[in-house]
C-alpha positions, 0 to 999 in steps of 0.5 A: 479504500482496500489500501486504507483498510490494510494499513489500519488492520496492520496499524491495529494488529501491531498496537495489540502484539505492543501491548501483549509484550509490554512494548511502547512505541515512541514518537521517533516509532510513530514519526517513521511509520508515518513517514513508511507510509506515505512514502509507500503511497506515493510509490503505489500511486507513481506505480500506477501512473507508469503502469496505465500507458501499458496498460492501454497499449495491451488493450487497445486492440486484443488479439481477435480470437478462434470460435 
């Protein structure tokens, strides 16, 4: 799943950046990050579901091409 890998790389990168500047993440920050990931995933699933009917309608009868 590419989105999972991208999320993991973002978390790893932010961890390394926080370590470089001696910053720490507290429980509130971790919960906020988890909530944003969940909301983002739900929004992505909703967008995919909402776009399917349009995609089906557009690809159902493609216009003939001239050769």
